[in-house]
Structures are given as C-alpha cells and as structure tokens.
FIVO-589155 format. One record per residue (C-alpha): residue number from 1; chain; x, y, z. Coordinates in steps of 0.02 Angstrom, whole numbers, m for minus. Example, Ala and Ser with C-alpha at 12.3 -4.5 7.8 and 13.67 -1.06 7.14 Angstrom:
REM residues 2
<atom><i>1</i><ch>A</ch><px>615</px><py>m225</py><pz>390</pz></atom>
<atom><i>2</i><ch>A</ch><px>684</px><py>m53</py><pz>357</pz></atom>
***
This chain:
REM residues 275
<atom><i>1</i><ch>A</ch><px>m166</px><py>1513</py><pz>2029</pz></atom>
<atom><i>2</i><ch>A</ch><px>8</px><py>1592</py><pz>2069</pz></atom>
<atom><i>3</i><ch>A</ch><px>90</px><py>1452</py><pz>2160</pz></atom>
<atom><i>4</i><ch>A</ch><px>249</px><py>1503</py><pz>2288</pz></atom>
<atom><i>5</i><ch>A</ch><px>426</px><py>1488</py><pz>2230</pz></atom>
<atom><i>6</i><ch>A</ch><px>561</px><py>1486</py><pz>2350</pz></atom>
<atom><i>7</i><ch>A</ch><px>683</px><py>1614</py><pz>2328</pz></atom>
<atom><i>8</i><ch>A</ch><px>830</px><py>1544</py><pz>2404</pz></atom>
<atom><i>9</i><ch>A</ch><px>819</px><py>1370</py><pz>2330</pz></atom>
<atom><i>10</i><ch>A</ch><px>683</px><py>1404</py><pz>2191</pz></atom>
<atom><i>11</i><ch>A</ch><px>571</px><py>1255</py><pz>2226</pz></atom>
<atom><i>12</i><ch>A</ch><px>396</px><py>1272</py><pz>2199</pz></atom>
<atom><i>13</i><ch>A</ch><px>274</px><py>1238</py><pz>2327</pz></atom>
<atom><i>14</i><ch>A</ch><px>73</px><py>1176</py><pz>2282</pz></atom>
<atom><i>15</i><ch>A</ch><px>m2</px><py>1311</py><pz>2410</pz></atom>
<atom><i>16</i><ch>A</ch><px>71</px><py>1466</py><pz>2515</pz></atom>
<atom><i>17</i><ch>A</ch><px>158</px><py>1405</py><pz>2672</pz></atom>
<atom><i>18</i><ch>A</ch><px>256</px><py>1502</py><pz>2800</pz></atom>
<atom><i>19</i><ch>A</ch><px>418</px><py>1388</py><pz>2772</pz></atom>
<atom><i>20</i><ch>A</ch><px>528</px><py>1298</py><pz>2656</pz></atom>
<atom><i>21</i><ch>A</ch><px>581</px><py>1137</py><pz>2721</pz></atom>
<atom><i>22</i><ch>A</ch><px>714</px><py>1115</py><pz>2599</pz></atom>
<atom><i>23</i><ch>A</ch><px>799</px><py>1268</py><pz>2654</pz></atom>
<atom><i>24</i><ch>A</ch><px>761</px><py>1224</py><pz>2833</pz></atom>
<atom><i>25</i><ch>A</ch><px>861</px><py>1079</py><pz>2839</pz></atom>
<atom><i>26</i><ch>A</ch><px>1055</px><py>1073</py><pz>2852</pz></atom>
<atom><i>27</i><ch>A</ch><px>1110</px><py>1039</py><pz>2672</pz></atom>
<atom><i>28</i><ch>A</ch><px>1031</px><py>1195</py><pz>2621</pz></atom>
<atom><i>29</i><ch>A</ch><px>998</px><py>1383</py><pz>2714</pz></atom>
<atom><i>30</i><ch>A</ch><px>857</px><py>1498</py><pz>2727</pz></atom>
<atom><i>31</i><ch>A</ch><px>910</px><py>1679</py><pz>2668</pz></atom>
<atom><i>32</i><ch>A</ch><px>981</px><py>1807</py><pz>2764</pz></atom>
<atom><i>33</i><ch>A</ch><px>822</px><py>1907</py><pz>2758</pz></atom>
<atom><i>34</i><ch>A</ch><px>723</px><py>1770</py><pz>2815</pz></atom>
<atom><i>35</i><ch>A</ch><px>599</px><py>1671</py><pz>2708</pz></atom>
<atom><i>36</i><ch>A</ch><px>543</px><py>1760</py><pz>2549</pz></atom>
<atom><i>37</i><ch>A</ch><px>434</px><py>1702</py><pz>2403</pz></atom>
<atom><i>38</i><ch>A</ch><px>394</px><py>1741</py><pz>2227</pz></atom>
<atom><i>39</i><ch>A</ch><px>301</px><py>1661</py><pz>2063</pz></atom>
<atom><i>40</i><ch>A</ch><px>324</px><py>1616</py><pz>1891</pz></atom>
<atom><i>41</i><ch>A</ch><px>190</px><py>1765</py><pz>1866</pz></atom>
<atom><i>42</i><ch>A</ch><px>317</px><py>1873</py><pz>1962</pz></atom>
<atom><i>43</i><ch>A</ch><px>462</px><py>1800</py><pz>1865</pz></atom>
<atom><i>44</i><ch>A</ch><px>402</px><py>1832</py><pz>1697</pz></atom>
<atom><i>45</i><ch>A</ch><px>395</px><py>2047</py><pz>1727</pz></atom>
<atom><i>46</i><ch>A</ch><px>523</px><py>2052</py><pz>1571</pz></atom>
<atom><i>47</i><ch>A</ch><px>666</px><py>2064</py><pz>1670</pz></atom>
<atom><i>48</i><ch>A</ch><px>741</px><py>1893</py><pz>1622</pz></atom>
<atom><i>49</i><ch>A</ch><px>739</px><py>1779</py><pz>1467</pz></atom>
<atom><i>50</i><ch>A</ch><px>770</px><py>1599</py><pz>1455</pz></atom>
<atom><i>51</i><ch>A</ch><px>947</px><py>1552</py><pz>1414</pz></atom>
<atom><i>52</i><ch>A</ch><px>986</px><py>1394</py><pz>1305</pz></atom>
<atom><i>53</i><ch>A</ch><px>1176</px><py>1363</py><pz>1252</pz></atom>
<atom><i>54</i><ch>A</ch><px>1265</px><py>1200</py><pz>1187</pz></atom>
<atom><i>55</i><ch>A</ch><px>1377</px><py>1132</py><pz>1327</pz></atom>
<atom><i>56</i><ch>A</ch><px>1437</px><py>979</py><pz>1229</pz></atom>
<atom><i>57</i><ch>A</ch><px>1398</px><py>855</py><pz>1101</pz></atom>
<atom><i>58</i><ch>A</ch><px>1227</px><py>830</py><pz>1104</pz></atom>
<atom><i>59</i><ch>A</ch><px>1214</px><py>934</py><pz>1261</pz></atom>
<atom><i>60</i><ch>A</ch><px>1126</px><py>1098</py><pz>1300</pz></atom>
<atom><i>61</i><ch>A</ch><px>1122</px><py>1194</py><pz>1450</pz></atom>
<atom><i>62</i><ch>A</ch><px>968</px><py>1290</py><pz>1494</pz></atom>
<atom><i>63</i><ch>A</ch><px>939</px><py>1411</py><pz>1638</pz></atom>
<atom><i>64</i><ch>A</ch><px>885</px><py>1592</py><pz>1641</pz></atom>
<atom><i>65</i><ch>A</ch><px>986</px><py>1760</py><pz>1611</pz></atom>
<atom><i>66</i><ch>A</ch><px>1004</px><py>1824</py><pz>1748</pz></atom>
<atom><i>67</i><ch>A</ch><px>987</px><py>1670</py><pz>1846</pz></atom>
<atom><i>68</i><ch>A</ch><px>897</px><py>1619</py><pz>1988</pz></atom>
<atom><i>69</i><ch>A</ch><px>906</px><py>1536</py><pz>2171</pz></atom>
<atom><i>70</i><ch>A</ch><px>1071</px><py>1424</py><pz>2167</pz></atom>
<atom><i>71</i><ch>A</ch><px>1114</px><py>1469</py><pz>1979</pz></atom>
<atom><i>72</i><ch>A</ch><px>1120</px><py>1305</py><pz>1917</pz></atom>
<atom><i>73</i><ch>A</ch><px>1061</px><py>1261</py><pz>1746</pz></atom>
<atom><i>74</i><ch>A</ch><px>966</px><py>1106</py><pz>1668</pz></atom>
<atom><i>75</i><ch>A</ch><px>1045</px><py>989</py><pz>1537</pz></atom>
<atom><i>76</i><ch>A</ch><px>958</px><py>931</py><pz>1377</pz></atom>
<atom><i>77</i><ch>A</ch><px>1023</px><py>775</py><pz>1323</pz></atom>
<atom><i>78</i><ch>A</ch><px>958</px><py>722</py><pz>1148</pz></atom>
<atom><i>79</i><ch>A</ch><px>970</px><py>535</py><pz>1147</pz></atom>
<atom><i>80</i><ch>A</ch><px>919</px><py>424</py><pz>1007</pz></atom>
<atom><i>81</i><ch>A</ch><px>769</px><py>369</py><pz>1118</pz></atom>
<atom><i>82</i><ch>A</ch><px>718</px><py>523</py><pz>1157</pz></atom>
<atom><i>83</i><ch>A</ch><px>779</px><py>687</py><pz>1238</pz></atom>
<atom><i>84</i><ch>A</ch><px>816</px><py>695</py><pz>1419</pz></atom>
<atom><i>85</i><ch>A</ch><px>807</px><py>853</py><pz>1527</pz></atom>
<atom><i>86</i><ch>A</ch><px>931</px><py>821</py><pz>1673</pz></atom>
<atom><i>87</i><ch>A</ch><px>918</px><py>928</py><pz>1839</pz></atom>
<atom><i>88</i><ch>A</ch><px>782</px><py>1073</py><pz>1830</pz></atom>
<atom><i>89</i><ch>A</ch><px>787</px><py>1268</py><pz>1835</pz></atom>
<atom><i>90</i><ch>A</ch><px>666</px><py>1371</py><pz>1896</pz></atom>
<atom><i>91</i><ch>A</ch><px>603</px><py>1503</py><pz>1751</pz></atom>
<atom><i>92</i><ch>A</ch><px>509</px><py>1437</py><pz>1621</pz></atom>
<atom><i>93</i><ch>A</ch><px>402</px><py>1543</py><pz>1491</pz></atom>
<atom><i>94</i><ch>A</ch><px>326</px><py>1503</py><pz>1312</pz></atom>
<atom><i>95</i><ch>A</ch><px>484</px><py>1564</py><pz>1217</pz></atom>
<atom><i>96</i><ch>A</ch><px>599</px><py>1439</py><pz>1320</pz></atom>
<atom><i>97</i><ch>A</ch><px>477</px><py>1314</py><pz>1282</pz></atom>
<atom><i>98</i><ch>A</ch><px>491</px><py>1348</py><pz>1082</pz></atom>
<atom><i>99</i><ch>A</ch><px>667</px><py>1345</py><pz>1107</pz></atom>
<atom><i>100</i><ch>A</ch><px>668</px><py>1166</py><pz>1183</pz></atom>
<atom><i>101</i><ch>A</ch><px>535</px><py>1099</py><pz>1052</pz></atom>
<atom><i>102</i><ch>A</ch><px>652</px><py>1160</py><pz>922</pz></atom>
<atom><i>103</i><ch>A</ch><px>788</px><py>1050</py><pz>982</pz></atom>
<atom><i>104</i><ch>A</ch><px>660</px><py>897</py><pz>998</pz></atom>
<atom><i>105</i><ch>A</ch><px>564</px><py>930</py><pz>1156</pz></atom>
<atom><i>106</i><ch>A</ch><px>579</px><py>833</py><pz>1311</pz></atom>
<atom><i>107</i><ch>A</ch><px>520</px><py>643</py><pz>1341</pz></atom>
<atom><i>108</i><ch>A</ch><px>571</px><py>614</py><pz>1514</pz></atom>
<atom><i>109</i><ch>A</ch><px>655</px><py>726</py><pz>1642</pz></atom>
<atom><i>110</i><ch>A</ch><px>781</px><py>662</py><pz>1798</pz></atom>
<atom><i>111</i><ch>A</ch><px>838</px><py>787</py><pz>1943</pz></atom>
<atom><i>112</i><ch>A</ch><px>984</px><py>734</py><pz>2056</pz></atom>
<atom><i>113</i><ch>A</ch><px>915</px><py>796</py><pz>2215</pz></atom>
<atom><i>114</i><ch>A</ch><px>778</px><py>927</py><pz>2304</pz></atom>
<atom><i>115</i><ch>A</ch><px>880</px><py>1083</py><pz>2280</pz></atom>
<atom><i>116</i><ch>A</ch><px>858</px><py>1064</py><pz>2097</pz></atom>
<atom><i>117</i><ch>A</ch><px>664</px><py>1021</py><pz>2107</pz></atom>
<atom><i>118</i><ch>A</ch><px>613</px><py>1203</py><pz>2041</pz></atom>
<atom><i>119</i><ch>A</ch><px>466</px><py>1213</py><pz>1946</pz></atom>
<atom><i>120</i><ch>A</ch><px>492</px><py>1018</py><pz>1882</pz></atom>
<atom><i>121</i><ch>A</ch><px>291</px><py>988</py><pz>1862</pz></atom>
<atom><i>122</i><ch>A</ch><px>273</px><py>1141</py><pz>1758</pz></atom>
<atom><i>123</i><ch>A</ch><px>410</px><py>1074</py><pz>1649</pz></atom>
<atom><i>124</i><ch>A</ch><px>324</px><py>909</py><pz>1657</pz></atom>
<atom><i>125</i><ch>A</ch><px>157</px><py>991</py><pz>1609</pz></atom>
<atom><i>126</i><ch>A</ch><px>238</px><py>1087</py><pz>1483</pz></atom>
<atom><i>127</i><ch>A</ch><px>292</px><py>941</py><pz>1377</pz></atom>
<atom><i>128</i><ch>A</ch><px>189</px><py>783</py><pz>1436</pz></atom>
<atom><i>129</i><ch>A</ch><px>355</px><py>710</py><pz>1518</pz></atom>
<atom><i>130</i><ch>A</ch><px>369</px><py>603</py><pz>1678</pz></atom>
<atom><i>131</i><ch>A</ch><px>481</px><py>636</py><pz>1800</pz></atom>
<atom><i>132</i><ch>A</ch><px>605</px><py>536</py><pz>1866</pz></atom>
<atom><i>133</i><ch>A</ch><px>642</px><py>525</py><pz>2064</pz></atom>
<atom><i>134</i><ch>A</ch><px>720</px><py>396</py><pz>2186</pz></atom>
<atom><i>135</i><ch>A</ch><px>600</px><py>366</py><pz>2295</pz></atom>
<atom><i>136</i><ch>A</ch><px>720</px><py>384</py><pz>2443</pz></atom>
<atom><i>137</i><ch>A</ch><px>682</px><py>583</py><pz>2411</pz></atom>
<atom><i>138</i><ch>A</ch><px>484</px><py>564</py><pz>2393</pz></atom>
<atom><i>139</i><ch>A</ch><px>473</px><py>673</py><pz>2568</pz></atom>
<atom><i>140</i><ch>A</ch><px>557</px><py>810</py><pz>2467</pz></atom>
<atom><i>141</i><ch>A</ch><px>424</px><py>820</py><pz>2351</pz></atom>
<atom><i>142</i><ch>A</ch><px>343</px><py>1024</py><pz>2379</pz></atom>
<atom><i>143</i><ch>A</ch><px>210</px><py>988</py><pz>2227</pz></atom>
<atom><i>144</i><ch>A</ch><px>146</px><py>809</py><pz>2231</pz></atom>
<atom><i>145</i><ch>A</ch><px>74</px><py>768</py><pz>2050</pz></atom>
<atom><i>146</i><ch>A</ch><px>33</px><py>619</py><pz>1940</pz></atom>
<atom><i>147</i><ch>A</ch><px>195</px><py>658</py><pz>1827</pz></atom>
<atom><i>148</i><ch>A</ch><px>332</px><py>595</py><pz>1963</pz></atom>
<atom><i>149</i><ch>A</ch><px>390</px><py>437</py><pz>1953</pz></atom>
<atom><i>150</i><ch>A</ch><px>461</px><py>352</py><pz>2109</pz></atom>
<atom><i>151</i><ch>A</ch><px>592</px><py>235</py><pz>2068</pz></atom>
<atom><i>152</i><ch>A</ch><px>681</px><py>110</py><pz>2196</pz></atom>
<atom><i>153</i><ch>A</ch><px>851</px><py>0</py><pz>2206</pz></atom>
<atom><i>154</i><ch>A</ch><px>1021</px><py>48</py><pz>2141</pz></atom>
<atom><i>155</i><ch>A</ch><px>992</px><py>87</py><pz>1949</pz></atom>
<atom><i>156</i><ch>A</ch><px>847</px><py>129</py><pz>1845</pz></atom>
<atom><i>157</i><ch>A</ch><px>843</px><py>128</py><pz>1652</pz></atom>
<atom><i>158</i><ch>A</ch><px>744</px><py>282</py><pz>1587</pz></atom>
<atom><i>159</i><ch>A</ch><px>790</px><py>238</py><pz>1399</pz></atom>
<atom><i>160</i><ch>A</ch><px>913</px><py>164</py><pz>1283</pz></atom>
<atom><i>161</i><ch>A</ch><px>1081</px><py>180</py><pz>1364</pz></atom>
<atom><i>162</i><ch>A</ch><px>1003</px><py>301</py><pz>1464</pz></atom>
<atom><i>163</i><ch>A</ch><px>1028</px><py>241</py><pz>1655</pz></atom>
<atom><i>164</i><ch>A</ch><px>994</px><py>313</py><pz>1815</pz></atom>
<atom><i>165</i><ch>A</ch><px>1111</px><py>270</py><pz>1962</pz></atom>
<atom><i>166</i><ch>A</ch><px>1076</px><py>307</py><pz>2149</pz></atom>
<atom><i>167</i><ch>A</ch><px>1239</px><py>355</py><pz>2205</pz></atom>
<atom><i>168</i><ch>A</ch><px>1159</px><py>427</py><pz>2366</pz></atom>
<atom><i>169</i><ch>A</ch><px>1292</px><py>566</py><pz>2402</pz></atom>
<atom><i>170</i><ch>A</ch><px>1223</px><py>731</py><pz>2472</pz></atom>
<atom><i>171</i><ch>A</ch><px>1044</px><py>664</py><pz>2480</pz></atom>
<atom><i>172</i><ch>A</ch><px>1004</px><py>471</py><pz>2510</pz></atom>
<atom><i>173</i><ch>A</ch><px>895</px><py>477</py><pz>2343</pz></atom>
<atom><i>174</i><ch>A</ch><px>1045</px><py>574</py><pz>2270</pz></atom>
<atom><i>175</i><ch>A</ch><px>1058</px><py>497</py><pz>2074</pz></atom>
<atom><i>176</i><ch>A</ch><px>1174</px><py>544</py><pz>1931</pz></atom>
<atom><i>177</i><ch>A</ch><px>1119</px><py>496</py><pz>1744</pz></atom>
<atom><i>178</i><ch>A</ch><px>1243</px><py>382</py><pz>1643</pz></atom>
<atom><i>179</i><ch>A</ch><px>1235</px><py>410</py><pz>1460</pz></atom>
<atom><i>180</i><ch>A</ch><px>1312</px><py>265</py><pz>1371</pz></atom>
<atom><i>181</i><ch>A</ch><px>1305</px><py>352</py><pz>1193</pz></atom>
<atom><i>182</i><ch>A</ch><px>1373</px><py>506</py><pz>1246</pz></atom>
<atom><i>183</i><ch>A</ch><px>1551</px><py>574</py><pz>1196</pz></atom>
<atom><i>184</i><ch>A</ch><px>1528</px><py>468</py><pz>1017</pz></atom>
<atom><i>185</i><ch>A</ch><px>1507</px><py>299</py><pz>1121</pz></atom>
<atom><i>186</i><ch>A</ch><px>1640</px><py>344</py><pz>1264</pz></atom>
<atom><i>187</i><ch>A</ch><px>1504</px><py>386</py><pz>1374</pz></atom>
<atom><i>188</i><ch>A</ch><px>1464</px><py>533</py><pz>1479</pz></atom>
<atom><i>189</i><ch>A</ch><px>1405</px><py>558</py><pz>1664</pz></atom>
<atom><i>190</i><ch>A</ch><px>1280</px><py>687</py><pz>1721</pz></atom>
<atom><i>191</i><ch>A</ch><px>1298</px><py>717</py><pz>1912</pz></atom>
<atom><i>192</i><ch>A</ch><px>1233</px><py>891</py><pz>1949</pz></atom>
<atom><i>193</i><ch>A</ch><px>1310</px><py>908</py><pz>2135</pz></atom>
<atom><i>194</i><ch>A</ch><px>1306</px><py>734</py><pz>2187</pz></atom>
<atom><i>195</i><ch>A</ch><px>1478</px><py>725</py><pz>2120</pz></atom>
<atom><i>196</i><ch>A</ch><px>1512</px><py>923</py><pz>2097</pz></atom>
<atom><i>197</i><ch>A</ch><px>1632</px><py>980</py><pz>1943</pz></atom>
<atom><i>198</i><ch>A</ch><px>1728</px><py>1104</py><pz>2059</pz></atom>
<atom><i>199</i><ch>A</ch><px>1810</px><py>1254</py><pz>1981</pz></atom>
<atom><i>200</i><ch>A</ch><px>1991</px><py>1149</py><pz>1938</pz></atom>
<atom><i>201</i><ch>A</ch><px>1876</px><py>1047</py><pz>1805</pz></atom>
<atom><i>202</i><ch>A</ch><px>1988</px><py>917</py><pz>1819</pz></atom>
<atom><i>203</i><ch>A</ch><px>1919</px><py>841</py><pz>2000</pz></atom>
<atom><i>204</i><ch>A</ch><px>1747</px><py>831</py><pz>2061</pz></atom>
<atom><i>205</i><ch>A</ch><px>1685</px><py>858</py><pz>2258</pz></atom>
<atom><i>206</i><ch>A</ch><px>1573</px><py>758</py><pz>2377</pz></atom>
<atom><i>207</i><ch>A</ch><px>1478</px><py>850</py><pz>2515</pz></atom>
<atom><i>208</i><ch>A</ch><px>1330</px><py>800</py><pz>2622</pz></atom>
<atom><i>209</i><ch>A</ch><px>1307</px><py>1002</py><pz>2648</pz></atom>
<atom><i>210</i><ch>A</ch><px>1394</px><py>1113</py><pz>2529</pz></atom>
<atom><i>211</i><ch>A</ch><px>1330</px><py>1280</py><pz>2616</pz></atom>
<atom><i>212</i><ch>A</ch><px>1364</px><py>1219</py><pz>2775</pz></atom>
<atom><i>213</i><ch>A</ch><px>1520</px><py>1123</py><pz>2747</pz></atom>
<atom><i>214</i><ch>A</ch><px>1486</px><py>945</py><pz>2807</pz></atom>
<atom><i>215</i><ch>A</ch><px>1587</px><py>821</py><pz>2721</pz></atom>
<atom><i>216</i><ch>A</ch><px>1500</px><py>653</py><pz>2658</pz></atom>
<atom><i>217</i><ch>A</ch><px>1508</px><py>499</py><pz>2739</pz></atom>
<atom><i>218</i><ch>A</ch><px>1666</px><py>376</py><pz>2664</pz></atom>
<atom><i>219</i><ch>A</ch><px>1562</px><py>236</py><pz>2665</pz></atom>
<atom><i>220</i><ch>A</ch><px>1444</px><py>313</py><pz>2554</pz></atom>
<atom><i>221</i><ch>A</ch><px>1570</px><py>384</py><pz>2426</pz></atom>
<atom><i>222</i><ch>A</ch><px>1632</px><py>210</py><pz>2404</pz></atom>
<atom><i>223</i><ch>A</ch><px>1441</px><py>142</py><pz>2378</pz></atom>
<atom><i>224</i><ch>A</ch><px>1428</px><py>260</py><pz>2241</pz></atom>
<atom><i>225</i><ch>A</ch><px>1607</px><py>203</py><pz>2177</pz></atom>
<atom><i>226</i><ch>A</ch><px>1560</px><py>31</py><pz>2175</pz></atom>
<atom><i>227</i><ch>A</ch><px>1397</px><py>67</py><pz>2078</pz></atom>
<atom><i>228</i><ch>A</ch><px>1471</px><py>159</py><pz>1941</pz></atom>
<atom><i>229</i><ch>A</ch><px>1619</px><py>17</py><pz>1908</pz></atom>
<atom><i>230</i><ch>A</ch><px>1510</px><py>m35</py><pz>1747</pz></atom>
<atom><i>231</i><ch>A</ch><px>1477</px><py>136</py><pz>1676</pz></atom>
<atom><i>232</i><ch>A</ch><px>1617</px><py>208</py><pz>1598</pz></atom>
<atom><i>233</i><ch>A</ch><px>1616</px><py>397</py><pz>1560</pz></atom>
<atom><i>234</i><ch>A</ch><px>1731</px><py>526</py><pz>1464</pz></atom>
<atom><i>235</i><ch>A</ch><px>1650</px><py>682</py><pz>1519</pz></atom>
<atom><i>236</i><ch>A</ch><px>1556</px><py>733</py><pz>1681</pz></atom>
<atom><i>237</i><ch>A</ch><px>1428</px><py>853</py><pz>1679</pz></atom>
<atom><i>238</i><ch>A</ch><px>1413</px><py>969</py><pz>1854</pz></atom>
<atom><i>239</i><ch>A</ch><px>1271</px><py>1080</py><pz>1898</pz></atom>
<atom><i>240</i><ch>A</ch><px>1336</px><py>1239</py><pz>1835</pz></atom>
<atom><i>241</i><ch>A</ch><px>1386</px><py>1328</py><pz>1675</pz></atom>
<atom><i>242</i><ch>A</ch><px>1542</px><py>1260</py><pz>1599</pz></atom>
<atom><i>243</i><ch>A</ch><px>1586</px><py>1156</py><pz>1751</pz></atom>
<atom><i>244</i><ch>A</ch><px>1618</px><py>1003</py><pz>1660</pz></atom>
<atom><i>245</i><ch>A</ch><px>1771</px><py>866</py><pz>1673</pz></atom>
<atom><i>246</i><ch>A</ch><px>1815</px><py>860</py><pz>1492</pz></atom>
<atom><i>247</i><ch>A</ch><px>1910</px><py>698</py><pz>1487</pz></atom>
<atom><i>248</i><ch>A</ch><px>1939</px><py>548</py><pz>1564</pz></atom>
<atom><i>249</i><ch>A</ch><px>1786</px><py>570</py><pz>1674</pz></atom>
<atom><i>250</i><ch>A</ch><px>1797</px><py>398</py><pz>1755</pz></atom>
<atom><i>251</i><ch>A</ch><px>1984</px><py>412</py><pz>1818</pz></atom>
<atom><i>252</i><ch>A</ch><px>1926</px><py>605</py><pz>1882</pz></atom>
<atom><i>253</i><ch>A</ch><px>1800</px><py>539</py><pz>1987</pz></atom>
<atom><i>254</i><ch>A</ch><px>1898</px><py>396</py><pz>2052</pz></atom>
<atom><i>255</i><ch>A</ch><px>2052</px><py>495</py><pz>2117</pz></atom>
<atom><i>256</i><ch>A</ch><px>1936</px><py>636</py><pz>2190</pz></atom>
<atom><i>257</i><ch>A</ch><px>1855</px><py>483</py><pz>2284</pz></atom>
<atom><i>258</i><ch>A</ch><px>2033</px><py>426</py><pz>2330</pz></atom>
<atom><i>259</i><ch>A</ch><px>2110</px><py>605</py><pz>2368</pz></atom>
<atom><i>260</i><ch>A</ch><px>1948</px><py>634</py><pz>2470</pz></atom>
<atom><i>261</i><ch>A</ch><px>1957</px><py>480</py><pz>2573</pz></atom>
<atom><i>262</i><ch>A</ch><px>2137</px><py>512</py><pz>2605</pz></atom>
<atom><i>263</i><ch>A</ch><px>2107</px><py>668</py><pz>2694</pz></atom>
<atom><i>264</i><ch>A</ch><px>1953</px><py>618</py><pz>2774</pz></atom>
<atom><i>265</i><ch>A</ch><px>2032</px><py>478</py><pz>2837</pz></atom>
<atom><i>266</i><ch>A</ch><px>2194</px><py>545</py><pz>2885</pz></atom>
<atom><i>267</i><ch>A</ch><px>2288</px><py>414</py><pz>2782</pz></atom>
<atom><i>268</i><ch>A</ch><px>2448</px><py>408</py><pz>2683</pz></atom>
<atom><i>269</i><ch>A</ch><px>2472</px><py>446</py><pz>2491</pz></atom>
<atom><i>270</i><ch>A</ch><px>2517</px><py>317</py><pz>2379</pz></atom>
<atom><i>271</i><ch>A</ch><px>2696</px><py>302</py><pz>2358</pz></atom>
<atom><i>272</i><ch>A</ch><px>2755</px><py>442</py><pz>2251</pz></atom>
<atom><i>273</i><ch>A</ch><px>2620</px><py>543</py><pz>2267</pz></atom>
<atom><i>274</i><ch>A</ch><px>2609</px><py>711</py><pz>2397</pz></atom>
<atom><i>275</i><ch>A</ch><px>2486</px><py>715</py><pz>2531</pz></atom>
***
C-alpha cells in the first residue's frame, strides 16, 4: 500500500489523513500552499537518486539528490559493534539499500527528534534494525511499528561506546549520539539540530523552534550541558551536509552555550570578551 509522506517535513504516516501534526506544531510549519502529500512510489519516479558521501572518519552522509523536505541527511556511523544510522532521510530505493549494505549495513537506527523521522519504518524493515527513540517523543511517531524501541531516562547505550543522551533541547525527547571511539578515540557527537551546527561551523545553536525563531529555555540548555560532561568529543556532526565542527567540539558546544545564555539573560560577558 502506498503510504502518505508529508512534503514539508518528509515524515511518512501509517494511513491517509488531512493534516500533519508534526508540521502543525509551532516547532515546524505547514507549507505556504497548504498541506501536501507524496509517497515513496511517487518519489521513485527516476528524477532523484540516493546520495552517499563520506563526511568524516568512519562516517558517511546518506541522503538524496535532489534533497527532500527539510534537506537533512542521515549519517552512517561505522562502529566496531555494528553500524548505526543516525537521524533519517526520506528517500529509499533498492540502489540506496545496496550502497548501505556495501558499507556494512545497519545494525541500529537512532533519530534526534520528530522532524527527522522520515521513512524510519521503511529503513528499519529494509535492514531488520531497531529504531531507538526517547519515550518523551512517543506521541509524534506517525507510523507505529514493533521495530521502534522507546527508552527512558537520561542516557541509553545502544552499542559499545555508543550512547544516546536525552539533551531535551528542541523537543522533550530530543537526543544526541556520542561515539566514544570516533576521531581515533577523541570522540564524536552527532547532534542533528538538537545542537545545530551553524554556517560558521565553529559554533552550535540552540532553539525551541527554528522556523518560528522561538529560543530554547536556558534551564534546558544547562541540563543538556550537565549531561554531556562525561562525554568528550572532538567533532560535532550537525544535520546537514558539511555542517560539522571539525575540532575542539566539546569546547565549541560549551562556549556556544555560554554565549547564548549571556545574550538570553542579558548578562555581562567574561572579562576580556566582547558582548
């Protein structure tokens, strides 16, 4: 059966419906021409193809050309305990499955937040892989399926050196993935747009709603930082192609948060720093 996919966010639903609750929420938006739908069958019309490109050591970006919906790409993390597909893209066809299998397949899927749920169940079935989501975002799952594993609490280990952290930024269940062995043991953080890598690429941003420019709550950011204290990382991989903080990732997140909080709370800058 052809299942509907929202053209604006790229999320696939289990049955036809009039609206997309994910886009109706204030953290997203309904397209200016109103709610529109497509399907994987329609997208496989020959006008696009899967895109797989290396984004870092042991990390491959996965998306489509041309891009779909929000334009994000997923990331295939080649960990020793099994490959993890971080975040999600909407497009999937047999050729893309073959390319991913050639890189070792997918042992587990984890997604930062509902805007990137895409066709996660199609991917889960194609690779016989579980999808790890934080239980706080259960209500946003548009296509319930036994492959979805909901976890609770602050952290959850999905493989050797692979830890999901419930940062809670952007969405209550917003999660990031820490890869201990990334960057030759210096660590890597996969943040989606929970901590979004900005065009400057030395900084990250924190927002409750990106399209509607609603800032995140300072207490939420402070909680996220406290949870990451024991997880050092050299790189931060954002949600879009080439949006990567290449060095000093831990410091980049910390000073980005300090700057954000300074402006949000109208505090004076530290001595020797400009406002």
